[in-house]
C-alpha positions as CSV (number, residue, x, y, z in Angstrom):
1,X,-2.6,-8.2,-19.3
2,X,0.4,-10.5,-19.0
3,X,3.7,-9.0,-18.1
4,X,7.0,-10.9,-18.6
5,X,10.1,-10.0,-16.7
6,X,13.6,-11.3,-17.8
7,X,16.0,-11.7,-14.9
8,X,19.6,-13.0,-15.0
9,X,19.7,-16.5,-13.5
10,X,21.8,-15.5,-10.5
11,X,19.4,-12.8,-9.6
12,X,16.4,-15.0,-10.0
13,X,18.0,-17.7,-7.8
14,X,18.8,-15.1,-5.2
15,X,15.3,-13.8,-5.1
16,X,13.8,-17.3,-5.1
17,X,16.2,-18.6,-2.4
18,X,13.5,-18.7,0.3
19,X,11.1,-20.7,-1.9
20,X,9.0,-17.6,-2.7
21,X,6.8,-17.4,-5.8
22,X,8.6,-14.7,-7.9
23,X,5.4,-13.9,-9.8
24,X,3.5,-13.3,-6.6
25,X,6.4,-11.3,-5.2
26,X,6.6,-9.1,-8.3
27,X,2.8,-8.6,-8.2
28,X,3.0,-7.5,-4.5
29,X,5.9,-5.1,-5.4
30,X,3.8,-3.5,-8.1
31,X,0.8,-3.3,-5.7
32,X,2.9,-1.6,-3.0
33,X,4.5,0.8,-5.5
34,X,1.2,1.7,-7.0
35,X,-0.3,2.4,-3.6
36,X,2.6,4.5,-2.5
37,X,2.5,6.5,-5.7
38,X,-1.3,6.9,-5.2
39,X,-1.9,5.2,-8.6
40,X,-3.8,2.4,-6.9
41,X,-6.4,2.6,-4.2
42,X,-6.6,0.2,-1.2
43,X,-9.5,-1.5,-2.9
44,X,-7.5,-1.9,-6.2
45,X,-4.5,-3.4,-4.3
46,X,-6.9,-6.0,-2.8
47,X,-8.4,-6.7,-6.1
48,X,-4.9,-7.1,-7.7
49,X,-3.8,-9.5,-5.0
50,X,-7.0,-11.3,-4.5
51,X,-7.3,-10.2,-0.8
52,X,-10.3,-9.3,1.4
53,X,-10.5,-5.8,2.8
54,X,-9.0,-6.8,6.1
55,X,-6.2,-8.9,4.4
56,X,-5.4,-5.9,2.2
57,X,-5.2,-3.6,5.2
58,X,-2.8,-6.1,6.9
59,X,-0.8,-6.4,3.7
60,X,-0.4,-2.7,3.3
61,X,0.4,-2.2,7.0
62,X,3.3,-4.7,6.6
63,X,4.6,-3.0,3.5
64,X,3.8,0.7,3.8
65,X,3.3,3.4,6.3
66,X,-0.5,3.1,6.0
67,X,-1.1,6.2,8.1
68,X,1.7,8.6,6.9
69,X,0.4,12.1,7.4
70,X,2.0,15.4,6.8
71,X,2.3,17.2,10.2
72,X,0.9,20.4,8.6
73,X,-2.1,18.4,7.4
74,X,-2.7,17.0,10.8
75,X,-2.5,20.5,12.3
76,X,-5.1,21.8,9.8
77,X,-7.3,18.8,10.6
78,X,-7.0,19.4,14.3
79,X,-7.9,23.1,13.9
80,X,-10.9,22.3,11.7
81,X,-12.2,19.7,14.3
82,X,-11.7,22.2,17.1
83,X,-13.5,24.9,15.2
84,X,-16.3,22.5,14.4
85,X,-16.6,21.4,18.1
86,X,-16.9,25.1,19.1
87,X,-19.6,25.7,16.5
88,X,-21.6,22.7,17.4
89,X,-21.5,23.3,21.2
90,X,-23.2,26.8,20.8
């Protein structure tokens, strides 16, 4: 699919001021937003951007909180691991 974005000239110039490829920058923005909204998996982000698995992890680590966990979820996981450890040591 080809997507076209129209930008006012002054905004396009401001965004491109550092010599960045606006098409690539837009694609990266879509990838980050899709990942944060859980519409795209890490694998799909890599596929979209043409990155290896390690490159994708590096990219996402620079642009998102890759390991954002809800404290309640972490507590449940810790309790489940503790219960599992107690069962397996019997």
